[in-house]
N, C-alpha and C positions, 0 to 999 in steps of 0.2 A: 607675341604669338608663339605657340609651341612648335618646335621642329618635330619631324617624324621620329627622331631619336629620343625625344623627351616623353613620348606617349607610353602608356601602359602596354607592355608587350603581351599581356593576356587578353586584351580587347581586340576584336576584329573591327578595326577602324574603317574598313572599306564599306561596312554595312551601316554605320552610324548615321552618316549624312543623308542616306537614302530613305529614311523612315520618318514617319510623323511621330510626334510625342506620344500619341495614343497607341501606335503600333509598338513603340519602344516599351511603354508601360505594360502593355498586354504581354509582350515577350518576357519582360522581367517578372511579372506575376506568374506566368507559366513556369519559368525557371525556378522561382522560389517554391512553387508547389511541387515540382519534380524533386527538388532537394529536401523537401520536408520542412520548409521554413515558414509555413503558413500558420496562422493562429498565434497563441501566446508562446513565446520562446521559453523553452525549458532547459535547453542545452546549447552550448556553443561548441561548434566543431572546429578543432584546430588540426592543421596538417603540418607535422614537424618531422623532417628527415624521412619522408615517405610513409610515416605512420599517422593514423588518424586517431585523435583523442576527442572524446565527448566530455566536455567540461560542464558540469551542472551550473546553471545560473541561479543564484539564491532568489527565493521568493521574498522580496523585501517587505511587501505588504503583509505576508503571513507572519514574518518575524516581528514586525512592528505591532500587528494586532494581537499576537500572542503575549506581548508585553503590555498590552492595553494602553498604548500611547498614540496620540495624534501624530501627524507628520511633523508638526512644529515641535512637539515634546520630544519625539524621537531624534530629530535633528539637533535640538539643543542639548539633550542628554549625552549624545555621542559626538558632539562637536562637528556636525555635518551641516551642509547647506540644505535648507528645506526644499529648494528648487531641485537639487540633485535627487532627493528622496522622491519627489514627484516624478521626475524624469524616469527614474528606475521603475517605479510602480506602474507607470503608464507605458513602459517598454519603448520609450522614445530614446533611451540610452541604456547601455548595459554597464554594470559595474566592471571596472578593470580588475586585474588580478589582485592587487593589494586591497582594493575595496571588498572583493569577494572573501579574502582572508579575514578582513575586519568583520564582515557580516557573519561569517561562520563563528568567529570568536564571540560576537554579540549574542548569537543564537545559543552558544554553549555556556557562556558566563557573563550575562549582561551586567551584573553588578560590578564585577571586576573591571570590565571594559569602561563602564560609566565612571568609575573612580579614576581610572587611568586618564580618561579624556578630561575629567575635571582638573586633575593635577597638571596636565599639559596646558590647559587653558590658564590656570593660575600662574604657571611658569612663564607663559607667553605675556601675560599682563604685567608681571613683575620684572620682565627682562629689561635690563639697562644696556643701552648701546654705548660701548666704550669708545672714546675717540682714538683715532689712530695716532701713533707717535711719529 
């Protein structure tokens, strides 16, 4: 069991145990609406050192469809998991920063990134584990 010191300091824990799940979900939905987080996510808002940054979230489906690839083809071509592509497109998960950089690179130079992904895949398959001495 968590001690009071282990809890998130940003949450008002005195209110949590006194509400039903329906009330908590309604309050969360209201807060999301107030913060502009309803609908399809287009940007991620980061708060760093007192400054607010709006970081655009790449439209993975648009990038993939522009290349005329299925999810499976896109995942295979760029050495990604098909399940990850599905999660990103359905907004169940957001690409982290390295993935956003990769998606931006795919958007700008898909052939170069596909060649690099293929080379990494070949290197991985041909890698030999050397025994320790």
